[in-house]
C-alpha positions in Angstrom: -46.6 -40.6 -3.0 -46.7 -40.6 0.8 -42.9 -40.9 0.9 -42.5 -38.0 -1.5 -45.0 -35.9 0.5 -43.1 -36.6 3.7 -39.9 -35.4 2.1 -41.6 -32.3 0.8 -43.0 -31.6 4.3 -39.5 -31.9 5.8 -37.7 -29.5 3.5 -36.0 -26.4 4.8 -38.9 -24.2 3.5 -41.3 -25.8 5.9 -39.2 -25.2 9.1 -40.8 -21.8 9.8 -44.3 -20.8 8.9 -46.8 -18.0 9.4 -49.2 -20.7 10.5 -49.9 -21.2 14.2 -48.7 -24.6 15.4 -49.0 -26.0 18.9 -45.9 -28.1 18.6 -42.7 -27.2 16.6 -40.2 -29.7 15.4 -36.7 -29.5 17.0 -35.2 -28.4 13.7 -37.8 -25.6 13.4 -37.0 -24.3 16.9 -33.2 -24.4 16.4 -33.5 -22.6 13.0 -35.7 -19.9 14.6 -33.3 -19.4 17.5 -30.4 -19.1 15.0 -32.2 -16.5 12.9 -33.6 -14.6 15.8 -30.2 -14.2 17.5 -28.4 -13.2 14.3 -30.9 -10.7 13.0 -31.7 -9.2 16.4 -28.0 -8.5 16.8 -27.7 -7.3 13.2 -30.5 -4.8 13.6 -29.3 -3.6 17.0 -25.8 -3.0 15.8 -27.1 -1.5 12.6 -28.3 1.4 14.8 -25.7 1.2 17.6 -22.7 -0.2 15.8 -20.3 2.1 17.6 -20.8 0.0 20.8 -19.0 -2.9 19.0 -16.0 -0.8 17.9 -13.5 -1.8 20.7 -14.4 -5.5 20.2 -14.1 -5.3 16.4 -10.7 -3.5 16.7 -9.4 -6.3 18.9 -10.9 -8.9 16.5 -9.3 -7.2 13.5 -5.9 -7.1 15.3 -6.2 -10.8 16.3 -6.8 -12.0 12.7 -4.1 -9.6 11.3 -6.5 -7.4 9.4 -4.7 -4.7 7.3 -7.9 -2.7 6.9 -8.8 0.5 8.6 -9.8 -0.4 12.2 -12.0 2.6 13.0 -15.4 3.8 12.1 -15.5 6.7 9.7 -18.3 8.2 7.6 -17.5 7.6 3.9 -20.9 6.4 2.5 -19.5 2.9 2.1 -21.3 0.0 3.8 -18.5 -2.5 3.0 -15.7 -1.2 5.2 -13.3 -3.4 7.1 -15.3 -2.7 10.3 -18.5 -3.8 8.5 -16.9 -7.2 7.6 -15.5 -7.6 11.1 -19.0 -7.0 12.4 -20.3 -9.7 10.1 -17.5 -12.1 11.3 -18.3 -11.3 14.9 -22.0 -12.1 14.4 -21.2 -15.3 12.6 -18.9 -16.3 15.4 -21.2 -15.5 18.3 -24.5 -16.7 16.9 -23.9 -20.5 16.9 -22.8 -20.7 20.6 -25.7 -18.5 21.7 -28.1 -20.7 19.7 -26.7 -23.8 21.4 -27.0 -22.2 24.9 -30.6 -21.1 24.2 -31.5 -24.5 22.8 -30.2 -26.2 26.0 -31.8 -23.8 28.4 -35.2 -23.7 26.6 -35.3 -27.2 25.2 -38.7 -28.0 26.7 -40.6 -25.1 25.0 -43.1 -26.6 22.5 -43.2 -23.6 20.1 -42.3 -20.0 19.4 -45.5 -18.7 17.8 -45.5 -15.5 19.7 -41.8 -14.9 19.4 -41.9 -15.6 15.7 -44.8 -13.2 15.1 -43.0 -10.3 16.7 -39.7 -11.3 15.1 -41.4 -11.0 11.7 -43.0 -7.7 12.6 -39.6 -6.2 13.4 -38.0 -7.6 10.2 -41.0 -6.2 8.2 -40.6 -2.8 9.8 -36.9 -2.6 9.0 -37.5 -3.9 5.4 -40.4 -1.4 4.9 -38.3 1.5 6.0 -35.4 0.5 3.7 -37.7 0.1 0.8 -39.2 3.5 1.4 -35.8 5.2 1.8 -34.3 3.7 -1.4 -37.6 3.8 -3.3 -38.4 7.5 -2.8 -34.7 8.4 -3.5 -35.3 7.0 -7.0 -38.8 8.4 -7.5 -37.4 11.8 -6.8 -34.1 11.0 -8.6 -31.8 11.9 -5.7 -29.8 8.7 -5.5 -29.0 8.6 -9.2 -28.8 12.2 -10.5 -28.4 13.0 -14.2 -24.8 12.5 -15.5 -22.7 15.4 -14.4 -21.0 17.7 -16.9 -17.6 16.6 -15.7 -18.4 12.9 -16.2 -19.6 13.7 -19.7 -16.0 14.6 -20.6 -14.6 11.5 -18.9 -13.5 8.6 -21.2 -15.6 5.6 -20.4 -12.4 3.6 -19.8 -11.5 5.9 -16.9 -14.8 5.3 -15.1 -15.0 2.9 -12.2 -17.6 0.1 -12.4 -19.6 2.0 -9.8 -19.2 5.2 -11.8 -20.5 3.4 -14.9 -23.5 2.1 -13.0 -24.3 5.5 -11.7 -24.1 6.9 -15.2 -26.4 4.2 -16.5 -28.9 4.6 -13.8 -28.8 8.4 -13.8 -29.5 8.7 -17.5 -33.2 7.8 -17.3 -35.7 9.5 -15.1 -38.4 7.0 -16.2 -36.3 3.9 -15.3 -35.5 5.5 -11.9 -39.2 6.0 -11.2 -40.1 2.5 -12.3 -37.5 0.9 -9.9 -38.4 3.3 -7.1 -42.1 2.6 -7.5 -41.5 -1.2 -7.3 -39.4 -0.8 -4.2 -42.1 1.4 -2.5 -44.8 -1.0 -3.7 -42.9 -3.9 -2.1 -42.7 -1.9 1.1 -46.4 -1.0 1.1 -47.5 -4.6 0.6 -45.4 -5.7 3.5 -47.5 -3.5 5.9 -50.7 -5.6 6.0 -50.3 -9.1 7.2 -52.5 -10.5 4.5 -50.2 -9.1 1.7 -46.9 -9.5 3.4 -46.0 -12.6 1.2 -46.7 -10.7 -2.0 -44.7 -7.7 -0.7 -41.8 -10.0 0.2 -42.0 -11.7 -3.2 -41.8 -8.3 -5.0 -39.0 -7.1 -2.7 -37.0 -10.3 -3.4 -37.2 -9.6 -7.1 -36.3 -5.9 -6.9 -33.6 -6.3 -4.2 -31.9 -9.3 -5.9 -31.4 -7.1 -8.9 -30.0 -4.4 -6.7 -27.7 -6.9 -4.9 -26.4 -8.3 -8.1 -25.7 -4.8 -9.4 -23.8 -4.0 -6.1 -21.7 -7.2 -6.4 -20.9 -7.0 -10.1 -20.4 -3.3 -10.3 -18.4 -3.1 -7.1 -20.9 -0.8 -5.3 -20.2 -0.8 -1.6 -23.7 -1.6 -0.3 -23.2 -5.4 -0.8 -23.7 -6.4 2.8 -26.8 -4.4 3.4 -28.5 -5.4 0.1 -27.7 -9.1 0.8 -29.3 -8.8 4.2 -32.4 -7.2 2.8 -32.8 -10.0 0.3 -32.4 -12.6 3.1 -34.9 -10.8 5.3 -37.4 -10.8 2.4 -36.7 -14.5 1.8 -37.4 -15.3 5.5 -40.8 -13.5 5.3 -41.7 -15.1 1.9 -40.5 -18.7 2.8 -42.7 -18.7 5.9 -45.6 -18.9 3.5 -43.8 -21.3 1.1 -46.3 -24.1 1.6 -49.3 -22.2 0.2 -47.2 -20.6 -2.6 -45.9 -23.9 -3.8 -49.4 -25.4 -3.6 -50.8 -22.8 -6.0 -47.8 -22.0 -8.3 -45.9 -25.3 -8.4 -48.2 -28.2 -7.4 -51.4 -26.8 -9.0 -53.4 -27.3 -5.8 -55.9 -25.3 -3.8 -54.3 -23.5 -0.9 -56.2 -23.4 2.3 -56.4 -20.3 4.5 -53.8 -20.0 7.3 -54.6 -20.1 11.0 -52.4 -17.2 12.1 -51.1 -16.6 15.6 -53.3 -13.8 17.0 -52.0 -11.3 19.6 -55.6 -10.5 20.6 -59.1 -11.4 19.3 -60.5 -8.1 20.5 -61.9 -6.3 17.5 -61.0 -3.0 19.1 -57.4 -4.0 19.2 -57.4 -5.0 15.5 -59.1 -1.7 14.6 -56.4 0.2 16.6 -53.6 -1.7 14.9 -55.1 -1.0 11.5 -55.4 2.8 12.0 -51.9 2.8 13.6 -50.5 1.3 10.4 -52.4 3.8 8.3 -51.3 6.8 10.3 -47.7 5.8 10.6 -47.4 4.8 6.9 -49.0 8.1 5.9 -46.7 10.1 8.0 -43.7 8.1 6.8 -44.7 8.5 3.1 -45.4 12.2 3.6 -41.9 12.7 5.1 -40.2 10.8 2.4 -42.1 12.8 -0.3 -41.2 16.1 1.3 -37.6 15.1 1.8 -37.3 13.8 -1.8 -39.0 16.9 -3.2 -36.8 19.3 -1.3 -33.5 17.4 -1.9 -34.3 17.1 -5.7 -34.6 20.9 -5.8 -31.6 21.5 -3.5 -29.0 19.4 -5.2 -30.8 17.0 -7.5 -31.9 17.3 -11.2 -34.3 20.1 -10.5 -31.8 22.3 -8.7 -31.2 25.9 -9.7 -28.4 26.1 -12.3 -25.5 28.2 -11.1 -24.1 31.3 -12.8 -21.8 30.3 -15.7 -23.4 26.9 -15.8 -21.9 24.8 -18.6 -18.8 23.3 -20.1 -16.3 26.0 -21.1 -13.6 24.9 -23.6 -10.4 26.9 -23.5 -9.6 28.6 -26.7 -6.7 30.8 -25.5 -4.5 30.3 -22.4 -2.0 32.9 -21.5 0.2 32.2 -18.4 2.6 34.9 -17.2 2.4 36.6 -20.7 3.2 33.4 -22.4 0.5 31.8 -24.7 0.5 28.1 -24.2 -0.4 25.9 -27.2 -3.0 23.1 -26.6 -0.4 20.3 -26.2 -1.8 17.1 -24.6 1.4 16.7 -22.6 1.1 20.1 -20.9 0.3 19.6 -17.3 -0.4 23.3 -16.6 -2.7 24.3 -19.4 -6.4 24.1 -18.8 -8.6 22.4 -21.3 -12.1 22.9 -19.8 -13.7 24.8 -17.0 -16.8 22.9 -15.9 -19.5 24.6 -13.8 -22.2 22.2 -12.8 -23.2 22.9 -9.2 -23.4 26.1 -7.2 -20.3 26.6 -5.1 -18.0 24.3 -7.1 -16.3 23.9 -10.4 -14.0 21.4 -12.1 -10.9 22.2 -14.1 -9.8 19.6 -16.6 -6.2 19.9 -17.7 -4.7 18.9 -21.1 -3.5 15.7 -19.6 -7.1 14.7 -18.7 -6.5 15.3 -15.0 -9.5 16.7 -13.3 -9.3 18.9 -10.2 -12.4 20.0 -8.2 -12.4 23.6 -6.8 -14.6 25.7 -4.7 -16.1 28.3 -7.1 -17.9 31.5 -6.2 -19.3 34.1 -8.7 -19.9 37.7 -7.8 -22.0 38.8 -10.7 -22.5 42.5 -9.8 -18.8 43.0 -9.5 -18.0 40.7 -12.5 -15.5 38.7 -10.4 -15.1 35.0 -9.5 -13.0 33.1 -7.0 -11.4 29.6 -7.6 -9.8 28.0 -4.5 -9.6 24.8 -2.5 -10.4 24.8 1.2 -7.7 22.2 1.9 -5.0 24.6 0.5 -3.5 27.3 2.7 -3.0 29.5 -0.3 -5.1 32.6 -0.6 -8.2 32.6 -2.7 -7.6 33.1 -6.4 -9.7 35.9 -7.7 -10.5 36.7 -11.4 -12.4 39.4 -13.3 -14.7 37.8 -15.9 -16.6 39.0 -18.9 -19.2 36.9 -20.6 -20.9 37.5 -23.9 -23.2 34.9 -25.3 -21.2 31.7 -25.7 -17.8 33.2 -24.8 -16.1 33.8 -21.5 -13.0 35.7 -20.6 -11.2 35.6 -17.2 -8.2 37.6 -16.0 -6.5 37.2 -12.7 -4.0 35.4 -10.4 -4.0 31.6 -10.0 -1.5 30.4 -7.4 1.0 33.2 -8.0 0.7 32.9 -11.8 -1.0 35.5 -14.0 -3.7 34.0 -16.2 -5.7 35.3 -19.1 -8.1 32.7 -20.4 -10.7 32.8 -23.2 -13.4 30.1 -23.3 -16.1 29.1 -25.7 -19.2 27.3 -24.3 -19.7 23.7 -25.5 -23.1 23.3 -27.1 -24.8 20.8 -24.7 -27.6 20.3 -27.2 -25.2 18.4 -29.4 -24.2 15.9 -26.7 -25.7 12.6 -27.8 -26.3 11.1 -24.4 -28.3 14.1 -23.2 -30.4 14.6 -26.4 -30.9 11.2 -28.1 -34.3 10.8 -26.4 -36.8 8.0 -26.9 -37.9 6.5 -30.2 -40.8 4.1 -30.8 -39.5 3.3 -34.3 -35.9 2.4 -34.9 -35.2 1.0 -38.4 -31.7 0.0 -37.2 -30.1 -0.1 -33.8 -28.6 3.2 -32.8 -25.7 1.8 -30.7 -22.9 4.3 -30.7 
């Protein structure tokens, strides 16, 4: 039993702990230095990554990278530069750890350093949980499936597009996931509940990370780092967790490292957390509320909103039949968001256009900002579920009649929830 206990005490999980210890083992100090250097650099370059650009470009050229060796805003967190940054951190962290270990080999412990290190990690993790959580509570990250995507064959979707369609379908599921992310962030704020907050965050973010990996969503690196950060916070309390949930023992209270024993300091920190958390939550709620009504599910529907199916298509006085091989005939005009529209051709090709409606003059414009061609202007007439447009489209005269597709008959939008299902409704 003594031998088994000594092995248990020497496991990786016991290297770092929230508990105050006068003397740290050599392995604990080396592990802390390694983690401190890596995540300090990670957080710094997460904010100021552009400072690394010249180094990363040279590193990419040195290893013969064929990726894009420049920083550019695309919404992807898994660019070539992101992986080069990860490689740079992996290369520089071990030698810096060795140098630090040699220069500071006589230090008995890092209680104060470790305390502030965890504070910084918690602050970063809390902010990310709030950002992603409130983006789901207010359904901004995963909006309801667009009208254009409803007409897209599932085989033409990317894995990420399929994941966005799945997540965007249910407002309730979005709220559940968002609430769990925010809950994890909230519980990370007080020191007493940080282990529970980290535990919840691990569960939520592991699911997110796996979704990113298996649906090819380009937030793999960030989500993996968030899981690891939550693991570091959680495993620092592994001893007590294992005593209660694994070994069926009573866990004793921890002797924390205390920055100050002054009760005024503790009261100041408490109210600082309350005020900052309240401000942050208030800003997130305001931002989510306004974004949801600006371009989310609760946005104002544009004029001519809907899926308009072409019934008659006349081009230069020639009526084109609805042949699936015709690359010029329109099949649908899809108006989903203000200022834009999608034309789906008979060949299933979709082209996105800028789209402006002048209702008083009964005219509309369809154009692309990237084109040098003049704006295509049409006169339109709408009656109930029919629409007629007449005008010039890239030097061709078009007269098109449309019939609105009945959105209430689209199964995905209208199936709803059923407590009782006699048989699975899996279409």
